[in-house]
mmJSON file of the N, C-alpha and C atoms, coordinates in Angstrom:
{"data_MODEL":{"atom_site":{
"group_PDB":["ATOM","ATOM","ATOM","ATOM","ATOM","ATOM","ATOM","ATOM","ATOM","ATOM","ATOM","ATOM","ATOM","ATOM","ATOM","ATOM","ATOM","ATOM","ATOM","ATOM","ATOM","ATOM","ATOM","ATOM","ATOM","ATOM","ATOM","ATOM","ATOM","ATOM","ATOM","ATOM","ATOM","ATOM","ATOM","ATOM","ATOM","ATOM","ATOM","ATOM","ATOM","ATOM","ATOM","ATOM","ATOM","ATOM","ATOM","ATOM","ATOM","ATOM","ATOM","ATOM","ATOM","ATOM","ATOM","ATOM","ATOM","ATOM","ATOM","ATOM","ATOM","ATOM","ATOM","ATOM","ATOM","ATOM","ATOM","ATOM","ATOM","ATOM","ATOM","ATOM","ATOM","ATOM","ATOM","ATOM","ATOM","ATOM","ATOM","ATOM","ATOM","ATOM","ATOM","ATOM","ATOM","ATOM","ATOM","ATOM","ATOM","ATOM","ATOM","ATOM","ATOM","ATOM","ATOM","ATOM","ATOM","ATOM","ATOM","ATOM","ATOM","ATOM","ATOM","ATOM","ATOM","ATOM","ATOM","ATOM","ATOM","ATOM","ATOM","ATOM","ATOM","ATOM","ATOM","ATOM","ATOM","ATOM","ATOM","ATOM","ATOM","ATOM","ATOM","ATOM","ATOM","ATOM","ATOM","ATOM","ATOM","ATOM","ATOM","ATOM","ATOM","ATOM","ATOM","ATOM","ATOM","ATOM","ATOM","ATOM","ATOM","ATOM","ATOM","ATOM","ATOM","ATOM","ATOM","ATOM","ATOM","ATOM","ATOM","ATOM","ATOM","ATOM","ATOM","ATOM","ATOM","ATOM","ATOM","ATOM","ATOM","ATOM","ATOM","ATOM","ATOM","ATOM","ATOM","ATOM","ATOM","ATOM","ATOM","ATOM","ATOM","ATOM","ATOM","ATOM","ATOM","ATOM","ATOM","ATOM","ATOM","ATOM","ATOM","ATOM","ATOM","ATOM","ATOM","ATOM","ATOM","ATOM","ATOM","ATOM","ATOM","ATOM","ATOM","ATOM","ATOM","ATOM","ATOM","ATOM","ATOM","ATOM","ATOM","ATOM","ATOM","ATOM","ATOM","ATOM","ATOM","ATOM","ATOM","ATOM","ATOM","ATOM","ATOM","ATOM","ATOM","ATOM","ATOM","ATOM","ATOM","ATOM","ATOM","ATOM","ATOM","ATOM","ATOM","ATOM"],
"id":[1,2,3,4,5,6,7,8,9,10,11,12,13,14,15,16,17,18,19,20,21,22,23,24,25,26,27,28,29,30,31,32,33,34,35,36,37,38,39,40,41,42,43,44,45,46,47,48,49,50,51,52,53,54,55,56,57,58,59,60,61,62,63,64,65,66,67,68,69,70,71,72,73,74,75,76,77,78,79,80,81,82,83,84,85,86,87,88,89,90,91,92,93,94,95,96,97,98,99,100,101,102,103,104,105,106,107,108,109,110,111,112,113,114,115,116,117,118,119,120,121,122,123,124,125,126,127,128,129,130,131,132,133,134,135,136,137,138,139,140,141,142,143,144,145,146,147,148,149,150,151,152,153,154,155,156,157,158,159,160,161,162,163,164,165,166,167,168,169,170,171,172,173,174,175,176,177,178,179,180,181,182,183,184,185,186,187,188,189,190,191,192,193,194,195,196,197,198,199,200,201,202,203,204,205,206,207,208,209,210,211,212,213,214,215,216,217,218,219,220,221,222,223,224,225,226,227,228],
"type_symbol":["N","C","C","N","C","C","N","C","C","N","C","C","N","C","C","N","C","C","N","C","C","N","C","C","N","C","C","N","C","C","N","C","C","N","C","C","N","C","C","N","C","C","N","C","C","N","C","C","N","C","C","N","C","C","N","C","C","N","C","C","N","C","C","N","C","C","N","C","C","N","C","C","N","C","C","N","C","C","N","C","C","N","C","C","N","C","C","N","C","C","N","C","C","N","C","C","N","C","C","N","C","C","N","C","C","N","C","C","N","C","C","N","C","C","N","C","C","N","C","C","N","C","C","N","C","C","N","C","C","N","C","C","N","C","C","N","C","C","N","C","C","N","C","C","N","C","C","N","C","C","N","C","C","N","C","C","N","C","C","N","C","C","N","C","C","N","C","C","N","C","C","N","C","C","N","C","C","N","C","C","N","C","C","N","C","C","N","C","C","N","C","C","N","C","C","N","C","C","N","C","C","N","C","C","N","C","C","N","C","C","N","C","C","N","C","C","N","C","C","N","C","C","N","C","C","N","C","C"],
"label_atom_id":["N","CA","C","N","CA","C","N","CA","C","N","CA","C","N","CA","C","N","CA","C","N","CA","C","N","CA","C","N","CA","C","N","CA","C","N","CA","C","N","CA","C","N","CA","C","N","CA","C","N","CA","C","N","CA","C","N","CA","C","N","CA","C","N","CA","C","N","CA","C","N","CA","C","N","CA","C","N","CA","C","N","CA","C","N","CA","C","N","CA","C","N","CA","C","N","CA","C","N","CA","C","N","CA","C","N","CA","C","N","CA","C","N","CA","C","N","CA","C","N","CA","C","N","CA","C","N","CA","C","N","CA","C","N","CA","C","N","CA","C","N","CA","C","N","CA","C","N","CA","C","N","CA","C","N","CA","C","N","CA","C","N","CA","C","N","CA","C","N","CA","C","N","CA","C","N","CA","C","N","CA","C","N","CA","C","N","CA","C","N","CA","C","N","CA","C","N","CA","C","N","CA","C","N","CA","C","N","CA","C","N","CA","C","N","CA","C","N","CA","C","N","CA","C","N","CA","C","N","CA","C","N","CA","C","N","CA","C","N","CA","C","N","CA","C","N","CA","C","N","CA","C","N","CA","C","N","CA","C","N","CA","C","N","CA","C"],
"label_alt_id":[null,null,null,null,null,null,null,null,null,null,null,null,null,null,null,null,null,null,null,null,null,null,null,null,null,null,null,null,null,null,null,null,null,null,null,null,null,null,null,null,null,null,null,null,null,null,null,null,null,null,null,null,null,null,null,null,null,null,null,null,null,null,null,null,null,null,null,null,null,null,null,null,null,null,null,null,null,null,null,null,null,null,null,null,null,null,null,null,null,null,null,null,null,null,null,null,null,null,null,null,null,null,null,null,null,null,null,null,null,null,null,null,null,null,null,null,null,null,null,null,null,null,null,null,null,null,null,null,null,null,null,null,null,null,null,null,null,null,null,null,null,null,null,null,null,null,null,null,null,null,null,null,null,null,null,null,null,null,null,null,null,null,null,null,null,null,null,null,null,null,null,null,null,null,null,null,null,null,null,null,null,null,null,null,null,null,null,null,null,null,null,null,null,null,null,null,null,null,null,null,null,null,null,null,null,null,null,null,null,null,null,null,null,null,null,null,null,null,null,null,null,null,null,null,null,null,null,null],
"label_comp_id":["UNK","UNK","UNK","UNK","UNK","UNK","UNK","UNK","UNK","UNK","UNK","UNK","UNK","UNK","UNK","UNK","UNK","UNK","UNK","UNK","UNK","UNK","UNK","UNK","UNK","UNK","UNK","UNK","UNK","UNK","UNK","UNK","UNK","UNK","UNK","UNK","UNK","UNK","UNK","UNK","UNK","UNK","UNK","UNK","UNK","UNK","UNK","UNK","UNK","UNK","UNK","UNK","UNK","UNK","UNK","UNK","UNK","UNK","UNK","UNK","UNK","UNK","UNK","UNK","UNK","UNK","UNK","UNK","UNK","UNK","UNK","UNK","UNK","UNK","UNK","UNK","UNK","UNK","UNK","UNK","UNK","UNK","UNK","UNK","UNK","UNK","UNK","UNK","UNK","UNK","UNK","UNK","UNK","UNK","UNK","UNK","UNK","UNK","UNK","UNK","UNK","UNK","UNK","UNK","UNK","UNK","UNK","UNK","UNK","UNK","UNK","UNK","UNK","UNK","UNK","UNK","UNK","UNK","UNK","UNK","UNK","UNK","UNK","UNK","UNK","UNK","UNK","UNK","UNK","UNK","UNK","UNK","UNK","UNK","UNK","UNK","UNK","UNK","UNK","UNK","UNK","UNK","UNK","UNK","UNK","UNK","UNK","UNK","UNK","UNK","UNK","UNK","UNK","UNK","UNK","UNK","UNK","UNK","UNK","UNK","UNK","UNK","UNK","UNK","UNK","UNK","UNK","UNK","UNK","UNK","UNK","UNK","UNK","UNK","UNK","UNK","UNK","UNK","UNK","UNK","UNK","UNK","UNK","UNK","UNK","UNK","UNK","UNK","UNK","UNK","UNK","UNK","UNK","UNK","UNK","UNK","UNK","UNK","UNK","UNK","UNK","UNK","UNK","UNK","UNK","UNK","UNK","UNK","UNK","UNK","UNK","UNK","UNK","UNK","UNK","UNK","UNK","UNK","UNK","UNK","UNK","UNK","UNK","UNK","UNK","UNK","UNK","UNK"],
"label_asym_id":["A","A","A","A","A","A","A","A","A","A","A","A","A","A","A","A","A","A","A","A","A","A","A","A","A","A","A","A","A","A","A","A","A","A","A","A","A","A","A","A","A","A","A","A","A","A","A","A","A","A","A","A","A","A","A","A","A","A","A","A","A","A","A","A","A","A","A","A","A","A","A","A","A","A","A","A","A","A","A","A","A","A","A","A","A","A","A","A","A","A","A","A","A","A","A","A","A","A","A","A","A","A","A","A","A","A","A","A","A","A","A","A","A","A","A","A","A","A","A","A","A","A","A","A","A","A","A","A","A","A","A","A","A","A","A","A","A","A","A","A","A","A","A","A","A","A","A","A","A","A","A","A","A","A","A","A","A","A","A","A","A","A","A","A","A","A","A","A","A","A","A","A","A","A","A","A","A","A","A","A","A","A","A","A","A","A","A","A","A","A","A","A","A","A","A","A","A","A","A","A","A","A","A","A","A","A","A","A","A","A","A","A","A","A","A","A","A","A","A","A","A","A","A","A","A","A","A","A"],
"label_entity_id":["1","1","1","1","1","1","1","1","1","1","1","1","1","1","1","1","1","1","1","1","1","1","1","1","1","1","1","1","1","1","1","1","1","1","1","1","1","1","1","1","1","1","1","1","1","1","1","1","1","1","1","1","1","1","1","1","1","1","1","1","1","1","1","1","1","1","1","1","1","1","1","1","1","1","1","1","1","1","1","1","1","1","1","1","1","1","1","1","1","1","1","1","1","1","1","1","1","1","1","1","1","1","1","1","1","1","1","1","1","1","1","1","1","1","1","1","1","1","1","1","1","1","1","1","1","1","1","1","1","1","1","1","1","1","1","1","1","1","1","1","1","1","1","1","1","1","1","1","1","1","1","1","1","1","1","1","1","1","1","1","1","1","1","1","1","1","1","1","1","1","1","1","1","1","1","1","1","1","1","1","1","1","1","1","1","1","1","1","1","1","1","1","1","1","1","1","1","1","1","1","1","1","1","1","1","1","1","1","1","1","1","1","1","1","1","1","1","1","1","1","1","1","1","1","1","1","1","1"],
"label_seq_id":[1,1,1,2,2,2,3,3,3,4,4,4,5,5,5,6,6,6,7,7,7,8,8,8,9,9,9,10,10,10,11,11,11,12,12,12,13,13,13,14,14,14,15,15,15,16,16,16,17,17,17,18,18,18,19,19,19,20,20,20,21,21,21,22,22,22,23,23,23,24,24,24,25,25,25,26,26,26,27,27,27,28,28,28,29,29,29,30,30,30,31,31,31,32,32,32,33,33,33,34,34,34,35,35,35,36,36,36,37,37,37,38,38,38,39,39,39,40,40,40,41,41,41,42,42,42,43,43,43,44,44,44,45,45,45,46,46,46,47,47,47,48,48,48,49,49,49,50,50,50,51,51,51,52,52,52,53,53,53,54,54,54,55,55,55,56,56,56,57,57,57,58,58,58,59,59,59,60,60,60,61,61,61,62,62,62,63,63,63,64,64,64,65,65,65,66,66,66,67,67,67,68,68,68,69,69,69,70,70,70,71,71,71,72,72,72,73,73,73,74,74,74,75,75,75,76,76,76],
"pdbx_PDB_ins_code":[null,null,null,null,null,null,null,null,null,null,null,null,null,null,null,null,null,null,null,null,null,null,null,null,null,null,null,null,null,null,null,null,null,null,null,null,null,null,null,null,null,null,null,null,null,null,null,null,null,null,null,null,null,null,null,null,null,null,null,null,null,null,null,null,null,null,null,null,null,null,null,null,null,null,null,null,null,null,null,null,null,null,null,null,null,null,null,null,null,null,null,null,null,null,null,null,null,null,null,null,null,null,null,null,null,null,null,null,null,null,null,null,null,null,null,null,null,null,null,null,null,null,null,null,null,null,null,null,null,null,null,null,null,null,null,null,null,null,null,null,null,null,null,null,null,null,null,null,null,null,null,null,null,null,null,null,null,null,null,null,null,null,null,null,null,null,null,null,null,null,null,null,null,null,null,null,null,null,null,null,null,null,null,null,null,null,null,null,null,null,null,null,null,null,null,null,null,null,null,null,null,null,null,null,null,null,null,null,null,null,null,null,null,null,null,null,null,null,null,null,null,null,null,null,null,null,null,null],
"Cartn_x":[-16.517,-15.599,-14.619,-13.361,-12.339,-12.1,-12.094,-11.752,-10.681,-10.143,-9.111,-9.67,-10.978,-11.606,-11.934,-12.086,-12.502,-11.471,-10.273,-9.272,-8.249,-7.566,-6.52,-5.352,-4.15,-2.951,-2.715,-2.717,-2.478,-0.991,-0.238,1.207,1.931,3.241,4.146,5.226,5.503,6.532,7.272,8.497,9.291,9.34,8.735,8.771,7.538,7.76,6.638,5.984,6.769,6.219,5.316,5.747,4.956,3.653,3.725,2.494,1.55,2.077,1.238,0.553,1.288,0.727,-0.379,-0.16,-1.169,-2.4,-2.189,-3.322,-4.127,-3.456,-4.154,-4.993,-4.429,-5.151,-6.386,-6.225,-7.365,-8.44,-8.032,-8.988,-9.74,-9.039,-9.689,-10.745,-10.531,-11.475,-12.416,-12.416,-13.316,-13.232,-12.006,-11.772,-11.266,-12.008,-11.565,-10.261,-9.382,-8.089,-7.667,-6.66,-6.084,-4.57,-3.838,-2.379,-1.873,-1.053,-0.411,1.058,1.525,2.926,3.7,4.804,5.686,7.001,7.328,8.543,9.463,10.692,11.598,11.989,11.714,12.046,10.933,9.864,8.81,9.393,9.083,9.659,9.386,8.283,7.939,8.776,9.565,10.358,11.774,12.079,13.36,14.532,14.292,15.384,15.828,17.109,17.618,17.93,18.59,19.0,17.892,17.123,15.995,16.384,17.665,18.092,18.472,18.545,18.909,17.718,18.018,16.937,16.253,14.964,14.196,13.538,13.498,12.825,11.509,10.428,9.116,8.693,7.951,7.365,5.874,5.306,3.891,3.202,2.171,1.367,-0.005,-0.426,-1.704,-2.689,-3.846,-4.907,-6.124,-6.826,-8.117,-9.106,-10.373,-11.402,-11.152,-11.354,-11.053,-11.889,-13.087,-13.911,-13.378,-12.585,-12.01,-10.573,-10.041,-8.625,-8.214,-8.919,-8.542,-8.605,-9.648,-9.784,-8.644,-8.341,-7.261,-5.912,-5.693,-4.436,-4.278,-5.352,-5.327,-5.069,-5.775,-5.657,-4.296,-3.658,-2.357,-1.187,-1.478,-0.447,0.483,-0.058,0.762,0.693],
"Cartn_y":[-2.549,-3.442,-4.014,-3.987,-4.525,-5.995,-6.783,-8.195,-8.501,-9.676,-10.075,-10.151,-10.297,-10.433,-9.099,-8.025,-6.764,-5.644,-5.967,-4.932,-4.93,-3.787,-3.643,-2.922,-3.348,-2.763,-1.37,-0.38,1.0,1.289,0.884,1.113,0.263,0.171,-0.462,0.568,0.792,1.745,1.264,1.721,1.451,2.681,3.765,5.024,5.18,5.328,5.528,6.887,7.882,9.204,9.164,8.446,8.348,7.592,6.483,5.735,6.542,7.341,8.189,9.276,9.87,10.894,10.309,9.125,8.454,8.124,7.59,7.26,8.499,9.618,10.868,11.342,11.269,11.686,10.814,9.511,8.6,8.85,9.059,9.299,10.609,11.659,12.951,12.859,11.97,11.803,10.625,10.092,9.004,7.791,7.407,6.213,5.133,4.046,2.969,2.353,2.023,1.451,0.436,-0.326,-1.304,-1.238,-1.257,-1.248,-2.57,-3.237,-4.474,-4.156,-4.326,-4.036,-5.338,-5.398,-6.564,-6.106,-6.677,-6.322,-7.532,-7.4,-8.548,-9.016,-8.233,-8.63,-9.435,-9.722,-10.555,-11.911,-12.444,-13.721,-14.873,-14.838,-15.92,-15.952,-14.909,-14.856,-15.391,-15.878,-16.533,-15.61,-14.361,-13.434,-13.656,-13.904,-14.224,-12.965,-11.985,-10.781,-9.738,-9.591,-8.663,-7.253,-7.025,-5.713,-4.77,-5.258,-4.414,-3.549,-2.453,-1.607,-2.333,-2.413,-3.134,-2.142,-2.502,-1.696,-2.396,-1.675,-2.242,-1.913,-2.823,-2.62,-2.418,-1.393,-1.079,-1.284,-2.106,-2.336,-1.742,-0.805,-0.122,-0.604,-1.059,-1.563,-0.647,-0.513,0.182,-0.717,-0.376,-1.111,-0.905,-1.943,-1.842,-0.769,-0.466,0.591,1.988,2.109,3.389,3.571,2.601,2.609,3.839,4.155,5.287,6.611,6.789,8.005,8.105,6.995,6.983,7.249,6.69,6.888,8.365,8.989,10.413,11.279,11.002,11.822,11.728,10.588,10.398,10.653,11.057,11.358,10.183,9.001,7.811,7.456],
"Cartn_z":[0.04,0.714,-0.313,0.048,-0.842,-0.536,-1.575,-1.459,-2.49,-2.418,-3.376,-4.801,-4.908,-6.229,-6.894,-6.101,-6.706,-6.542,-6.079,-5.879,-7.013,-7.125,-8.13,-7.467,-7.809,-7.219,-7.785,-6.902,-7.313,-7.395,-6.388,-6.425,-5.391,-5.587,-4.633,-4.339,-3.062,-2.683,-1.446,-1.299,-0.101,0.802,0.373,1.113,1.986,3.293,4.199,3.941,3.544,3.255,2.02,0.988,-0.237,0.012,0.745,0.992,1.871,2.785,3.619,2.789,1.864,0.984,0.103,-0.427,-1.262,-0.437,0.76,1.64,1.985,2.279,2.596,1.417,0.225,-0.975,-1.212,-1.03,-1.209,-0.155,1.085,2.164,1.96,1.524,1.288,0.194,-0.755,-1.861,-1.655,-0.454,-0.045,-0.968,-1.287,-2.082,-1.135,-0.996,-0.104,-0.606,0.32,-0.042,1.013,0.662,1.57,1.381,2.49,2.436,2.985,2.202,2.642,2.858,4.087,4.408,4.508,3.805,3.858,4.475,5.61,6.332,6.371,5.88,5.873,7.273,8.289,9.663,10.321,9.597,10.161,10.515,11.692,12.112,11.144,10.446,9.529,8.264,8.005,6.782,6.978,8.151,8.38,8.616,8.945,9.229,10.67,10.87,12.196,12.998,12.401,13.108,13.031,14.101,14.093,14.528,14.861,15.316,14.171,12.974,11.836,11.434,10.734,10.223,9.078,9.153,8.145,7.19,5.944,4.934,4.612,4.797,4.515,3.099,2.524,1.205,1.419,0.798,0.939,-0.402,-0.4,-1.598,-1.314,-2.149,-1.948,-3.001,-2.523,-3.395,-3.302,-4.409,-4.447,-5.184,-5.067,-5.807,-7.293,-8.072,-9.512,-10.204,-9.674,-10.268,-9.944,-8.878,-8.47,-8.961,-9.677,-10.025,-10.834,-11.9,-12.763,-12.005,-11.196,-10.41,-9.394,-8.727,-7.734,-8.382,-9.547,-10.271,-10.637,-11.085,-11.438,-10.212,-9.122,-7.918,-7.251,-7.394,-6.739,-7.688,-8.911,-9.925,-10.188,-10.285,-10.568,-12.028],
"occupancy":[1.0,1.0,1.0,1.0,1.0,1.0,1.0,1.0,1.0,1.0,1.0,1.0,1.0,1.0,1.0,1.0,1.0,1.0,1.0,1.0,1.0,1.0,1.0,1.0,1.0,1.0,1.0,1.0,1.0,1.0,1.0,1.0,1.0,1.0,1.0,1.0,1.0,1.0,1.0,1.0,1.0,1.0,1.0,1.0,1.0,1.0,1.0,1.0,1.0,1.0,1.0,1.0,1.0,1.0,1.0,1.0,1.0,1.0,1.0,1.0,1.0,1.0,1.0,1.0,1.0,1.0,1.0,1.0,1.0,1.0,1.0,1.0,1.0,1.0,1.0,1.0,1.0,1.0,1.0,1.0,1.0,1.0,1.0,1.0,1.0,1.0,1.0,1.0,1.0,1.0,1.0,1.0,1.0,1.0,1.0,1.0,1.0,1.0,1.0,1.0,1.0,1.0,1.0,1.0,1.0,1.0,1.0,1.0,1.0,1.0,1.0,1.0,1.0,1.0,1.0,1.0,1.0,1.0,1.0,1.0,1.0,1.0,1.0,1.0,1.0,1.0,1.0,1.0,1.0,1.0,1.0,1.0,1.0,1.0,1.0,1.0,1.0,1.0,1.0,1.0,1.0,1.0,1.0,1.0,1.0,1.0,1.0,1.0,1.0,1.0,1.0,1.0,1.0,1.0,1.0,1.0,1.0,1.0,1.0,1.0,1.0,1.0,1.0,1.0,1.0,1.0,1.0,1.0,1.0,1.0,1.0,1.0,1.0,1.0,1.0,1.0,1.0,1.0,1.0,1.0,1.0,1.0,1.0,1.0,1.0,1.0,1.0,1.0,1.0,1.0,1.0,1.0,1.0,1.0,1.0,1.0,1.0,1.0,1.0,1.0,1.0,1.0,1.0,1.0,1.0,1.0,1.0,1.0,1.0,1.0,1.0,1.0,1.0,1.0,1.0,1.0,1.0,1.0,1.0,1.0,1.0,1.0,1.0,1.0,1.0,1.0,1.0,1.0],
"B_iso_or_equiv":[0.0,0.0,0.0,0.0,0.0,0.0,0.0,0.0,0.0,0.0,0.0,0.0,0.0,0.0,0.0,0.0,0.0,0.0,0.0,0.0,0.0,0.0,0.0,0.0,0.0,0.0,0.0,0.0,0.0,0.0,0.0,0.0,0.0,0.0,0.0,0.0,0.0,0.0,0.0,0.0,0.0,0.0,0.0,0.0,0.0,0.0,0.0,0.0,0.0,0.0,0.0,0.0,0.0,0.0,0.0,0.0,0.0,0.0,0.0,0.0,0.0,0.0,0.0,0.0,0.0,0.0,0.0,0.0,0.0,0.0,0.0,0.0,0.0,0.0,0.0,0.0,0.0,0.0,0.0,0.0,0.0,0.0,0.0,0.0,0.0,0.0,0.0,0.0,0.0,0.0,0.0,0.0,0.0,0.0,0.0,0.0,0.0,0.0,0.0,0.0,0.0,0.0,0.0,0.0,0.0,0.0,0.0,0.0,0.0,0.0,0.0,0.0,0.0,0.0,0.0,0.0,0.0,0.0,0.0,0.0,0.0,0.0,0.0,0.0,0.0,0.0,0.0,0.0,0.0,0.0,0.0,0.0,0.0,0.0,0.0,0.0,0.0,0.0,0.0,0.0,0.0,0.0,0.0,0.0,0.0,0.0,0.0,0.0,0.0,0.0,0.0,0.0,0.0,0.0,0.0,0.0,0.0,0.0,0.0,0.0,0.0,0.0,0.0,0.0,0.0,0.0,0.0,0.0,0.0,0.0,0.0,0.0,0.0,0.0,0.0,0.0,0.0,0.0,0.0,0.0,0.0,0.0,0.0,0.0,0.0,0.0,0.0,0.0,0.0,0.0,0.0,0.0,0.0,0.0,0.0,0.0,0.0,0.0,0.0,0.0,0.0,0.0,0.0,0.0,0.0,0.0,0.0,0.0,0.0,0.0,0.0,0.0,0.0,0.0,0.0,0.0,0.0,0.0,0.0,0.0,0.0,0.0,0.0,0.0,0.0,0.0,0.0,0.0],
"pdbx_formal_charge":[null,null,null,null,null,null,null,null,null,null,null,null,null,null,null,null,null,null,null,null,null,null,null,null,null,null,null,null,null,null,null,null,null,null,null,null,null,null,null,null,null,null,null,null,null,null,null,null,null,null,null,null,null,null,null,null,null,null,null,null,null,null,null,null,null,null,null,null,null,null,null,null,null,null,null,null,null,null,null,null,null,null,null,null,null,null,null,null,null,null,null,null,null,null,null,null,null,null,null,null,null,null,null,null,null,null,null,null,null,null,null,null,null,null,null,null,null,null,null,null,null,null,null,null,null,null,null,null,null,null,null,null,null,null,null,null,null,null,null,null,null,null,null,null,null,null,null,null,null,null,null,null,null,null,null,null,null,null,null,null,null,null,null,null,null,null,null,null,null,null,null,null,null,null,null,null,null,null,null,null,null,null,null,null,null,null,null,null,null,null,null,null,null,null,null,null,null,null,null,null,null,null,null,null,null,null,null,null,null,null,null,null,null,null,null,null,null,null,null,null,null,null,null,null,null,null,null,null],
"auth_seq_id":[1,1,1,2,2,2,3,3,3,4,4,4,5,5,5,6,6,6,7,7,7,8,8,8,9,9,9,10,10,10,11,11,11,12,12,12,13,13,13,14,14,14,15,15,15,16,16,16,17,17,17,18,18,18,19,19,19,20,20,20,21,21,21,22,22,22,23,23,23,24,24,24,25,25,25,26,26,26,27,27,27,28,28,28,29,29,29,30,30,30,31,31,31,32,32,32,33,33,33,34,34,34,35,35,35,36,36,36,37,37,37,38,38,38,39,39,39,40,40,40,41,41,41,42,42,42,43,43,43,44,44,44,45,45,45,46,46,46,47,47,47,48,48,48,49,49,49,50,50,50,51,51,51,52,52,52,53,53,53,54,54,54,55,55,55,56,56,56,57,57,57,58,58,58,59,59,59,60,60,60,61,61,61,62,62,62,63,63,63,64,64,64,65,65,65,66,66,66,67,67,67,68,68,68,69,69,69,70,70,70,71,71,71,72,72,72,73,73,73,74,74,74,75,75,75,76,76,76],
"auth_comp_id":["UNK","UNK","UNK","UNK","UNK","UNK","UNK","UNK","UNK","UNK","UNK","UNK","UNK","UNK","UNK","UNK","UNK","UNK","UNK","UNK","UNK","UNK","UNK","UNK","UNK","UNK","UNK","UNK","UNK","UNK","UNK","UNK","UNK","UNK","UNK","UNK","UNK","UNK","UNK","UNK","UNK","UNK","UNK","UNK","UNK","UNK","UNK","UNK","UNK","UNK","UNK","UNK","UNK","UNK","UNK","UNK","UNK","UNK","UNK","UNK","UNK","UNK","UNK","UNK","UNK","UNK","UNK","UNK","UNK","UNK","UNK","UNK","UNK","UNK","UNK","UNK","UNK","UNK","UNK","UNK","UNK","UNK","UNK","UNK","UNK","UNK","UNK","UNK","UNK","UNK","UNK","UNK","UNK","UNK","UNK","UNK","UNK","UNK","UNK","UNK","UNK","UNK","UNK","UNK","UNK","UNK","UNK","UNK","UNK","UNK","UNK","UNK","UNK","UNK","UNK","UNK","UNK","UNK","UNK","UNK","UNK","UNK","UNK","UNK","UNK","UNK","UNK","UNK","UNK","UNK","UNK","UNK","UNK","UNK","UNK","UNK","UNK","UNK","UNK","UNK","UNK","UNK","UNK","UNK","UNK","UNK","UNK","UNK","UNK","UNK","UNK","UNK","UNK","UNK","UNK","UNK","UNK","UNK","UNK","UNK","UNK","UNK","UNK","UNK","UNK","UNK","UNK","UNK","UNK","UNK","UNK","UNK","UNK","UNK","UNK","UNK","UNK","UNK","UNK","UNK","UNK","UNK","UNK","UNK","UNK","UNK","UNK","UNK","UNK","UNK","UNK","UNK","UNK","UNK","UNK","UNK","UNK","UNK","UNK","UNK","UNK","UNK","UNK","UNK","UNK","UNK","UNK","UNK","UNK","UNK","UNK","UNK","UNK","UNK","UNK","UNK","UNK","UNK","UNK","UNK","UNK","UNK","UNK","UNK","UNK","UNK","UNK","UNK"],
"auth_asym_id":["A","A","A","A","A","A","A","A","A","A","A","A","A","A","A","A","A","A","A","A","A","A","A","A","A","A","A","A","A","A","A","A","A","A","A","A","A","A","A","A","A","A","A","A","A","A","A","A","A","A","A","A","A","A","A","A","A","A","A","A","A","A","A","A","A","A","A","A","A","A","A","A","A","A","A","A","A","A","A","A","A","A","A","A","A","A","A","A","A","A","A","A","A","A","A","A","A","A","A","A","A","A","A","A","A","A","A","A","A","A","A","A","A","A","A","A","A","A","A","A","A","A","A","A","A","A","A","A","A","A","A","A","A","A","A","A","A","A","A","A","A","A","A","A","A","A","A","A","A","A","A","A","A","A","A","A","A","A","A","A","A","A","A","A","A","A","A","A","A","A","A","A","A","A","A","A","A","A","A","A","A","A","A","A","A","A","A","A","A","A","A","A","A","A","A","A","A","A","A","A","A","A","A","A","A","A","A","A","A","A","A","A","A","A","A","A","A","A","A","A","A","A","A","A","A","A","A","A"],
"auth_atom_id":["N","CA","C","N","CA","C","N","CA","C","N","CA","C","N","CA","C","N","CA","C","N","CA","C","N","CA","C","N","CA","C","N","CA","C","N","CA","C","N","CA","C","N","CA","C","N","CA","C","N","CA","C","N","CA","C","N","CA","C","N","CA","C","N","CA","C","N","CA","C","N","CA","C","N","CA","C","N","CA","C","N","CA","C","N","CA","C","N","CA","C","N","CA","C","N","CA","C","N","CA","C","N","CA","C","N","CA","C","N","CA","C","N","CA","C","N","CA","C","N","CA","C","N","CA","C","N","CA","C","N","CA","C","N","CA","C","N","CA","C","N","CA","C","N","CA","C","N","CA","C","N","CA","C","N","CA","C","N","CA","C","N","CA","C","N","CA","C","N","CA","C","N","CA","C","N","CA","C","N","CA","C","N","CA","C","N","CA","C","N","CA","C","N","CA","C","N","CA","C","N","CA","C","N","CA","C","N","CA","C","N","CA","C","N","CA","C","N","CA","C","N","CA","C","N","CA","C","N","CA","C","N","CA","C","N","CA","C","N","CA","C","N","CA","C","N","CA","C","N","CA","C","N","CA","C","N","CA","C","N","CA","C","N","CA","C"],
"pdbx_PDB_model_num":[1,1,1,1,1,1,1,1,1,1,1,1,1,1,1,1,1,1,1,1,1,1,1,1,1,1,1,1,1,1,1,1,1,1,1,1,1,1,1,1,1,1,1,1,1,1,1,1,1,1,1,1,1,1,1,1,1,1,1,1,1,1,1,1,1,1,1,1,1,1,1,1,1,1,1,1,1,1,1,1,1,1,1,1,1,1,1,1,1,1,1,1,1,1,1,1,1,1,1,1,1,1,1,1,1,1,1,1,1,1,1,1,1,1,1,1,1,1,1,1,1,1,1,1,1,1,1,1,1,1,1,1,1,1,1,1,1,1,1,1,1,1,1,1,1,1,1,1,1,1,1,1,1,1,1,1,1,1,1,1,1,1,1,1,1,1,1,1,1,1,1,1,1,1,1,1,1,1,1,1,1,1,1,1,1,1,1,1,1,1,1,1,1,1,1,1,1,1,1,1,1,1,1,1,1,1,1,1,1,1,1,1,1,1,1,1,1,1,1,1,1,1,1,1,1,1,1,1]
}}}
């Protein structure tokens, strides 16, 4: 189980294709991960015009014990 105390940031990307490829690689190798998506169009961030195209930021975390293996498998 990943918690804030035992996780490590694997990468940050704005590409949905890249985060999907990383997630697939981690899942195939049975490495637990967590994806935090930050979207500037979230109502809590004070953006008034919600009709614009929003760019999401994806932060991928893995367990700190799996970090080196995950980094190798995803070529980061």
